[in-house]
C-alpha positions, 0 to 999 in steps of 0.5 A, spaced: 585 352 775 589 355 770 585 352 764 579 355 767 581 362 768 584 362 761 577 360 758 574 365 762 578 370 759 577 368 752 570 367 752 567 372 758 564 365 760 557 363 759 552 362 765 553 355 767 545 354 769 540 350 765 534 354 762 529 354 768 535 354 773 531 348 777 527 354 781 522 357 778 521 357 770 526 359 764 531 364 764 529 370 760 530 377 760 527 379 766 527 387 766 526 388 758 518 390 760 521 396 763 526 398 758 524 404 753 522 403 746 528 407 744 533 403 748 530 396 746 531 399 739 539 400 739 543 397 734 549 392 736 554 394 731 560 390 735 563 383 734 567 380 740 574 378 739 575 372 744 582 371 742 585 378 743 588 378 750 593 372 751 595 370 758 601 365 760 599 359 763 603 360 769 598 366 771 591 367 773 587 373 771 583 376 777 577 380 777 578 386 773 575 393 773 581 398 772 583 398 765 586 404 761 590 405 755 598 407 755 600 413 753 602 410 747 595 409 745 596 402 743 598 398 749 593 397 755 594 397 762 589 393 767 589 392 775 587 385 777 585 382 783 591 377 784 588 371 781 582 372 785 575 376 786 577 381 791 583 382 796 590 381 794 592 380 801 598 375 802 598 373 794 605 373 791 601 375 784 602 382 781 596 386 780 598 391 775 599 388 768 601 391 761 599 388 754 602 390 748 598 393 742 597 385 740 594 383 746 601 380 749 602 380 756 609 384 757 609 387 764 607 386 771 608 389 778 605 391 784 606 385 789 604 387 796 603 394 794 595 394 793 590 391 797 584 391 793 585 394 786 579 397 783 580 403 778 586 405 774 588 411 770 594 413 765 596 420 765 599 424 760 606 423 762 605 415 762 604 414 770 599 409 772 594 411 777 591 405 781 585 406 787 586 401 792 579 401 795 579 397 802 584 396 807 587 390 810 586 393 817 578 393 817 573 388 817 568 389 810 561 387 809 562 382 815 568 379 812 575 380 815 580 383 811 585 377 813 591 381 814 597 378 815 600 378 822 605 384 822 604 386 815 604 394 814 597 397 814 595 398 806 589 400 802 584 406 802 589 410 798 590 412 791 597 410 788 601 413 782 606 408 779 612 410 774 611 405 768 616 401 771 613 400 778 616 405 782 611 408 787 611 416 785 605 418 790 600 416 795 593 420 796 590 418 803 593 414 809 595 407 808 590 402 812 586 408 814 579 410 812 577 417 814 572 423 812 577 429 812 582 432 807 588 427 809 584 421 808 580 417 803 574 411 804 574 406 799 576 410 793 573 407 786 576 411 781 581 417 779 583 421 773 587 427 771 586 433 768 590 436 762 593 441 768 595 435 772 590 436 777 587 429 780 580 427 781 578 421 786 571 418 786 572 417 794 566 411 795 564 405 793 557 401 795 559 398 802 560 402 808 564 406 810 564 410 804 565 418 803 561 418 796 564 424 794 569 427 789 576 430 792 580 434 788 588 435 789 593 439 785 598 435 781 603 434 787 597 431 791 595 437 795 588 437 797 584 443 793 577 441 795 571 436 796 564 435 794 558 431 794 556 426 800 550 421 801 545 426 799 548 427 792 551 421 790 551 413 792 557 409 789 561 414 785 564 408 781 568 411 775 570 418 772 571 420 765 573 427 762 570 430 756 574 435 751 571 441 755 574 439 761 567 436 764 568 431 769 563 425 768 561 421 774 558 414 774 553 415 780 552 407 780 547 407 786 543 412 783 543 409 776 545 415 773 551 419 770 553 426 774 556 431 770 560 437 773 565 442 772 572 442 775 570 446 781 564 441 783 558 445 780 553 440 777 551 441 770 547 436 768 544 429 770 543 423 765 539 417 766 539 414 759 546 410 759 544 405 764 547 403 771 554 405 770 560 402 773 565 404 768 566 410 763 570 412 758 570 418 753 574 418 747 578 424 743 571 425 739 567 425 745 564 419 744 561 416 751 562 409 753 558 406 759 559 399 762 553 397 766 555 391 770 549 391 775 542 392 772 537 387 773 531 385 776 534 386 783 536 393 781 528 395 779 531 400 773 529 400 766 536 397 763 539 391 762 547 389 763 551 391 757 555 397 754 551 404 752 555 408 746 553 415 745 555 422 745 558 426 751 556 432 747 549 431 746 547 425 751 544 421 745 545 414 745 546 410 739 548 403 740 548 398 745 552 391 746 549 386 751 552 383 756 554 376 753 552 372 760 545 375 759 540 379 764 540 375 771 534 372 773 532 372 781 536 365 781 542 368 777 548 363 780 553 369 780 554 374 784 551 381 783 556 384 778 557 381 771 559 383 764 563 389 763 565 393 768 571 397 766 572 400 759 576 404 754 575 405 747 580 407 741 583 405 734 577 402 732 575 398 738 572 397 745 576 393 750 572 391 757 574 388 763 570 384 768 570 382 775 565 376 775 567 372 772 574 375 771 575 377 764 577 381 758 575 382 751 575 386 745 570 389 741 570 391 733 565 393 728 562 388 724 
């Protein structure tokens, strides 16, 4: 079990499906005809490092969507799902891990504090923010959350930790979904502005989801919210450029929404794929991780990472998902490839949910 998990981390795995899949023809790029000529022509100047992240044999990496740099600019934090795909309920594992600048696991914490880790953000003071999408008190998509009898309600929250794992702040009401200013409902992502204001992408791709952006001051006091099902569908990730503009991965609508910090819509971009993860570096380079495009999504992209300018919107590179684009009989579930993403120091670091994995990309 451990060896299998480590091989997935190292190589991001390969599809365990023979050509043809036994159900209707050879596996191929089933969405390529819908792609624009410009998207097909994008170069991939990056090579994958399969050995960078090193995990002890006594630990298993779970599905991982949350990833960010430490405030030292070298170390990396992730939020992983306790060795599994989804819930951490009943697990003895720590969901929050830190790797040093050489890819060695050096710290972990958070056991029992997070139900379903999703987004992760490190602020300018070094605090670690984690979004906890689902509760341990409600059924989700027809599946029971399997709450441990007598356990304290948890989930549907954003938790701020010190670098040593102390809880500093909670947003939302633990274990309760809701639509008012006190509650959150499946918060997917969090980011902080230079002045300390907090922005939460409050929604995921299963009910109940508020599909809104919530803004708080640095103390957690509610300021305002905007959006709703008519404006966005699964706001899955957040990024902020040098101008302070807020980029929202409107995954369910295959686009990026760009707002000012008061919620005014400034632009809509569809050239970066179906975004699951977003990151903007100090030079305003935008990285968009697409973990869901394919035949079922009926859009004009394939899975992978688009790289381009956060200033102009021009896309300049594309890294294909190493698993390839899914076929109608694809053996894995709906999300594969890079879901979380950060970039810096001449490299791109990605995290994935299915199969669980981490990887580093550098220029060839």
